[in-house]
MARDO-585929 format. One record per residue: y, x, z of N, C-alpha, C, O in turn; residue in three letters. Coordinates in steps of 0.2 Angstrom, whole numbers, padded with zeros to 4 digits, always signed. Example, Ala and Ser with C-alpha at 12.3 -4.5 7.8 and 13.67 -1.06 7.14 Angstrom:
! MARDO-585929
-0028+0066+0039-0022+0062+0039-0016+0066+0039-0017+0071+0042ala;-0011+0064+0035-0005+0068+0036+0000+0064+0039+0006+0067+0040ser;
//
This chain:
! MARDO-585929
-0006+0004+0000+0000+0000+0000+0006+0004+0000+0007+0009+0004met;+0011+0003-0004+0017+0007-0005+0022+0006+0001+0022+0000+0004ala;+0025+0011+0003+0030+0010+0008+0037+0008+0005+0040+0012+0002asp;+0039+0002+0007+0045-0001+0005+0051-0001+0010+0056-0004+0009leu;+0050+0003+0015+0054+0003+0021+0061+0005+0019+0066+0003+0022ser;+0062+0009+0014+0068+0012+0012+0071+0008+0006+0076+0010+0003gly;+0068+0002+0004+0070-0001-0002+0077-0004-0001+0079-0007+0004ala;+0081-0004-0007+0087-0007-0007+0086-0013-0012+0085-0012-0018val;+0086-0019-0009+0085-0025-0013+0091-0028-0016+0096-0028-0013trp;+0090-0031-0022+0095-0034-0026+0093-0040-0029+0087-0041-0032arg;+0097-0046-0028+0096-0052-0032+0099-0052-0038+0104-0049-0040lys;+0096-0056-0043+0098-0057-0050+0105-0060-0049+0106-0065-0045ser;+0110-0058-0054+0116-0062-0054+0115-0068-0057+0120-0073-0057thr;+0110-0070-0060+0108-0076-0064+0104-0081-0059+0102-0086-0061arg;+0103-0079-0053+0099-0083-0048+0103-0090-0047+0109-0090-0046ser;+0099-0095-0047+0102-0102-0047+0101-0104-0039+0099-0100-0035gly;+0104-0110-0038+0103-0113-0031+0106-0109-0026+0104-0108-0020asn;+0112-0106-0028+0115-0102-0023+0112-0095-0021+0113-0092-0016gly;+0107-0093-0025+0103-0087-0024+0097-0089-0019+0094-0084-0017gly;+0095-0095-0018+0090-0097-0013+0083-0097-0017+0078-0098-0013asn;+0083-0097-0023+0076-0098-0026+0076-0093-0032+0075-0094-0038ser;+0075-0087-0030+0074-0081-0034+0070-0076-0031+0068-0076-0025cys;+0069-0070-0035+0066-0064-0032+0071-0059-0031+0077-0059-0034val;+0070-0054-0027+0074-0048-0026+0070-0042-0029+0064-0042-0028glu;+0073-0037-0032+0070-0032-0035+0073-0025-0031+0079-0025-0030val;+0069-0021-0030+0071-0014-0027+0069-0009-0032+0063-0008-0034ala;+0074-0005-0035+0072+0000-0040+0075+0007-0038+0075+0012-0042lys;+0076+0008-0031+0078+0014-0029+0073+0019-0026+0075+0025-0024asn;+0067+0017-0026+0061+0021-0024+0058+0025-0029+0057+0022-0035leu;+0057+0031-0028+0054+0035-0033+0047+0033-0035+0042+0032-0031pro;+0046+0032-0042+0040+0030-0045+0037+0023-0043+0031+0022-0045gly;+0041+0019-0041+0039+0012-0039+0045+0007-0039+0051+0008-0038ile;+0043+0001-0042+0048-0005-0042+0045-0010-0037+0039-0012-0038ile;+0049-0013-0033+0047-0018-0028+0050-0025-0030+0055-0025-0033gly;+0046-0030-0029+0049-0037-0030+0046-0041-0024+0040-0041-0022met;+0051-0045-0022+0049-0050-0016+0053-0057-0017+0057-0057-0021arg;+0050-0062-0014+0053-0068-0014+0059-0068-0009+0059-0066-0004asp;+0065-0071-0012+0071-0070-0008+0070-0075-0002+0074-0075+0003ser;+0066-0080-0002+0065-0085+0003+0060-0083+0009+0060-0086+0014lys;+0057-0077+0007+0052-0075+0012+0052-0067+0012+0048-0063+0011asp;+0058-0065+0014+0059-0057+0014+0054-0053+0018+0053-0048+0016arg;+0052-0056+0024+0047-0052+0028+0040-0052+0025+0036-0049+0027pro;+0039-0057+0020+0033-0058+0018+0031-0052+0013+0034-0047+0013gly;+0025-0054+0009+0023-0049+0005+0027-0047-0001+0031-0051-0003pro;+0027-0041-0004+0030-0039-0010+0025-0036-0015+0020-0033-0013ala;+0027-0037-0021+0023-0034-0026+0026-0027-0028+0032-0026-0027leu;+0022-0023-0031+0025-0016-0033+0022-0015-0040+0017-0017-0042thr;+0026-0012-0044+0025-0010-0051+0026-0003-0052+0031+0000-0049phe;+0023+0000-0057+0025+0007-0059+0031+0005-0064+0031+0000-0067glu;+0036+0010-0064+0042+0009-0068+0040+0007-0076+0044+0003-0078pro;+0035+0010-0079+0034+0008-0086+0031+0001-0086+0033-0002-0091glu;+0027-0001-0081+0025-0008-0082+0031-0013-0081+0031-0018-0084thr;+0035-0012-0076+0041-0016-0075+0045-0016-0081+0047-0022-0083trp;+0046-0011-0084+0050-0011-0090+0047-0015-0096+0051-0019-0099arg;+0041-0015-0097+0037-0019-0102+0038-0026-0100+0039-0030-0104ala;+0038-0028-0093+0038-0035-0091+0046-0037-0093+0046-0043-0096phe;+0051-0033-0091+0058-0035-0092+0059-0036-0100+0062-0041-0102val;+0057-0031-0103+0057-0031-0111+0054-0037-0114+0057-0040-0118asp;+0048-0039-0111+0045-0045-0114+0049-0052-0112+0049-0056-0116gly;+0052-0052-0106+0056-0058-0105+0062-0058-0109+0064-0063-0112ile;+0065-0052-0110+0071-0052-0115+0070-0054-0122+0074-0057-0125lys;+0064-0052-0124+0062-0054-0131+0059-0061-0132+0058-0063-0137ala;+0058-0065-0126+0056-0071-0126+0048-0072-0127+0046-0077-0129gly;+0045-0066-0126+0038-0066-0127+0034-0069-0122+0027-0069-0122gly;+0037-0071-0116+0033-0074-0111+0034-0082-0111+0032-0085-0106leu;+0037-0085-0116+0037-0092-0116+0043-0094-0112+0044-0100-0110gly;+0048-0090-0110+0053-0092-0106+0060-0092-0110+0060-0088-0115leu;+0064-0096-0108+0071-0097-0112+0074-0090-0111+0074-0087-0106pro;+0078-0088-0116+0082-0082-0116+0088-0083-0113+0092-0078-0112arg;
//
């Protein structure tokens, strides 16, 4: 399990509902990207390798995941 104790979490500027229904992402840790539910901050977090995270973000931007752009 990755150590996320030094993570600096950021919410999307596009989060809706006053920022209460979104995820937060931490990209300040070497070799790992963290993602957590903004409504359950002490709860579990997902971790990704930077290359995997980039492919995910690029897929969203390209509309390849069936989500609106």
